N, C-alpha and C positions, 0 to 999 in steps of 0.2 A: 180267729184273730183278735187278741184283746186290745180294748179301745185305750187311747192314751188322752183322749179329750171327748167331751159330750157337748154338744151345743145345736146351733142351727144355722143354715144357709140363708141371708137375707138377700132376696131376688126381688126389688122393688116391694111391694106390699107382700109378697109371698113369701112364707116361711117354711123351710125344710129341715127337720129335724134330722140331724146325723150325729154318726160317731167317727171319731178320727183314729185310724190304725196306722202304723207304720208300713210303707210300701217296701221297705229295704230291710235287709239283714247283714250284720256282719259275721264272716267266716273267718275273720283273724285270728290267730293263736295268741292268748294272754299268757303271760309268765307270772309267776309270784316271787317277791323278794325273799331270798334266803340267806342264813349266815353260811358264809363259804366254808366256815372249818368243819361245822357238824351237820349242815344242811337243816338246820332249825328255821321255821317260818319266821319272818319279820312282821309284826303286827304294830299297827298304830292305836293308841288307846287317845281317847278324847278327855281331857282334864280341864275342870272349871280352875282359872287361875286364881280365883277369889276364894274358893273352898279348898282349892288343891285337893282333888278329888276326881275320881273317873265318874262320868255321868253316861246315862244310856241315851239311846236314839230319841226316846220319847220325850227327854228332857231337853232337847236341842231345838231352837228356833232360829228366826232370821232377825238380822239387826244391820242397821246401816251405820258407819262410820262417819261422822263428821270430821269437818276439817280441824276442829280441836282435840279429835281423839275421841269425845264421846260417843257413844251407842245409842241409837234411837232403835228401841223394838219395833218391827213390823210383823204382824201376824197374818196368818192366811186368811181371815176373816177381813182384814184391811184390804188386802188385795182383791179378794171376792167382790167387794162394795165400791170397785173403782167406778168413779162415773164416767165410763165411755162405753159406747154400744157395742165395741169388739170384744169386752170381756167374756160374754159367752156366744158370739155370733161371728160368723164369718160372712163380714158385709160387702158385699160385689159392689166396686164403686165405677167399674168401666167394662167395654169389650174391646179388644184390640186384635189385629192380625198376631198370629204367632211369631213372625219374623219380627217383631218390634221388639222382643225380649232379647237381652242381651244374656247369652250363656253362661257370662261372668257372674251375673245377679243368682244364678239357680242355686239353691241350698238343699236342704233335705225334702224327700218326696213322701207324700202320704195319700192313703185312699179314704175317701169319704163315702161311709155306708149308710144308706137309709136306715134311719131309727124308728123302726115300727110300720105297720101297715099304713097308718095316715101319709106317710112320707113318701109311698111309692110314686103316687100321682105327679106331685110337683118334681120330685126327682127326676123322674123320666121326663118330663117337659123341659127341665132345664138342660138336660142331657142331650136331646135331639135338637133344641135350638142352638146348642154349641155346634152339634155335627153339621146342621145346615148352614150356619153362617160362617164355618171355617175361622172361627175366631175362637179366642181364649178369654176368660174372665179374669179380671185384676180384682183382687179384695184385701180386705184387712181383717187380722185376727189378734188375738192375745193368746200366748202360749208360754209356759215356763218364765212368768215374769217379765215379759215384755210384748210391746206390739209389733206385730210382724207384717211383712207384705207377702201375699200369695199370688200364684196363678192357678186357676182352675182349667183343666182340659180333660178331654175324652179319652178312656184307654179302654177300647173293647167295649164293654156294656157298663163301666163303671166311670164314676168321676174321680180324677186324681187332683190332688193340690201340691203345687210345688213352693216351698218356701223361697222367697226371693230377699236378696239383701237389698237393703235401702240405696238409693243411687249414691248417696255419700259416702257408703261404705266400700264401694270399689275404687280402687286407687287407679290413676292414670298411669299409661305406660312410660314415664318419663325416665331418660336415661337407661332404657332396655334396648334400645335399638342401637346399632352401631353408629359411633361418630363419624367415622371416615365416610366419603362417598365411594360407594362401589358400583361398578358398571357391570353389567350381566350380559354377556353376549348371547344372540339369537341361537347359536349352536349348543350353548349350555342349556338353555331354557328348553331347546328340542330334545337333549338328552335326559333333562330333568322329567319331561312329559313322557317319554319313551320308558324311563324308570316306573312311574307312576302307573301307566298302561300295563306293564309287565307284572308289577307286584298285585294289581287287579283289586278286586273286592274281597272281602272277607265276611263270614258269616260270626257275629259277636259271640253266639252260642259255643263255637268252637273254641273259642279263647278260654283259658283258665290260668289259675294262681300258681305259678311254677314254684314261686319261693315258698308258698305255705306247704305246698306238698314236699319239698324238700326239707323243710323243718319237721314235718310229720316224719319224714323216713329216718331224720336224725334222732327224733324221740323214739321211735321205734325199736332203732337199733340200740340204744343206749338202756331202753328198758328191757331187752333182751340180753343184755350183757355183751352185746357184739360191738365191733368198732365202728364208729359212723363212717359214712361214706365220704370219699375224701371228693373235692371239687375237681373237676378236670383244667389242665393247664389252658390258660386262657392262649388264643390264636396269636401268634408274632404279629403285631400290627406294622406293616410297613409304612415307612413315611411318605405322606401323602406329597407327590412332586407337583401334580396338575390335577385342578378341579375337574377337566374334561376326562383325564385319565381315570380318577375316582368313579365319575359317573358312567363312564363305559364299561369300568370293572362290574360296578354295581349292577348294571343292566344285564351283564353277562352271568354273574352269580345269581341273580333273580331267575333268568331263563332257565339255567342249569337245574335250580332246585325246583323249577316247576316241570322238569322233565323236557323243556325245550332245547333246541339245537342254537346255540348263539351264533349270531352272524359273524361272518368271516372278518368285516372291518371293524368289529368291536374290539380292538386292542390297545393295550397300554402304551402311551407314548410319552418320553420324557420331554421336560422343558426345552426348548432350543438356548442355545448357549449365548451369553451376552455378547454384544457385537462390540468390538474395540470402539474407545471413544475417539480414536483416529479416523475411523472409518468415514468415507465420504458420504455427504448427506443424499438422502433418498430422493431420486427425480421423479416427477410424475410419470403415469404410463405412457402417454404420448411422448414426451421428451426423451425418455430413457429408451424407447423404441428406435427413435430418429437419432439418437446419439451413438446407440450401438450399431446402426446401419452405416453412419458416418465412420465409425471405428473401422467397421468390416472394410469399407470401401479404401480407407486409408491404408490398412494393411494389405489389400489385394493390390494397390498401386505400388506400394513399397516392394512387395515381392515381385511384381512384376519389373519395376525399374532394376531390383538386383539381378533378377534372371537376365534381363536384357545387357546388364553390365558384364555378366559372367559370360555371356553369349559373344560380346564385342572381345573381351580380352581373350577368349578362346581363339576367336578368329585370327586376333593380331598375332597370338602364337604361332598358329596354323601358317599364317603367311609368313612370318619371320623364320620359321624352320624351312618353308619351302624355298624362300629366297636363299637362304645359306645353303642349302643343297645345291640350288641351280648355279650358285656362284662356285661352290667346290667344284662342280663338274667342269663347268667352263674353264676354270684356272687347270684343272688338271688336263683337260685336252691341249689346252694352249701350251702347257710345259711339256706334254707329250711330244708336239709338234716341233718345238723349238729345240730340244734335246737332240733329235737325229740329226737336224742341219747343222747345228754347231760340230758335232763329232765328224760329219762329212767335211766340213771346212777344215777342220784340224788335220784329218788325213790328207787332203789335197796339199796343204801347206807343206807338209812333211815329204811328200813325193817331189815337189819341186826343189825343196833344200837338199835332197838327195841327189 
């Protein structure tokens, strides 16, 4: 690997010659600017505004623009002779636990390679000291025109250095969190935990850049004179009615994707309808049950009264009917008795008259 910086690690009075190499590489696809009408390349040429001519790279240097617009030339020799110890040295200033470093501060990563045989012994000493202490080294170094903060840690058998942002370069998360107060229920947290457990862990080596692969397929298709692949239609997203329903659906989908059978109780539920504003206020649990019991008792008593009154009315009707029947019978009997007597008297009077 090609080194981008040569210097030394300052570890107290110990100096370790090293070379700095990039620990990462970019696989992103870069595009060129072209003229859309004929496909010609768009190029930028560097002109000197005073001489109005194009200049080569060897004729270009650095300059600082002052407030009044004047340019102050700064040469590489001026920067090389800066009166700071970190110009060619990675100066270790402290050792701290690794969890003291906020990941927001982490920047580019580099490998520090021992430069030459004399650097092997002190390099190994620093590496083993970092391993045994379970700490990381905080250092200052100058690279690409500015002094930077760095963190040294052990990666395998090598020492790696992460560039760190200065604390005043990390912005506070003001205005990022929701302003309104939100209450999360325990059931929702339980479902979120279940979803996290279902998704489980992942091997980062199995992850890859799908966007880059799709771009490469488009480029290959157009280079072969074929139609580029079309994007699949996005799945129709339903309107989320309930956070609980969304979590349950997510858990079920995650289990199905892992080949597990979803639990039966993980079903989508709709939000309950809003109660009318005229609805009676809710009673406490104890009062509600007591009121329910009293209402049931009143209903039972009312039904008992109704049944009693109905029975009494039926009894009265029955008695009236029986009384009417007995009266009718007695009247009929007395009428029957009176009728023969009257006829006998009439017959006797007729005989006498004759």
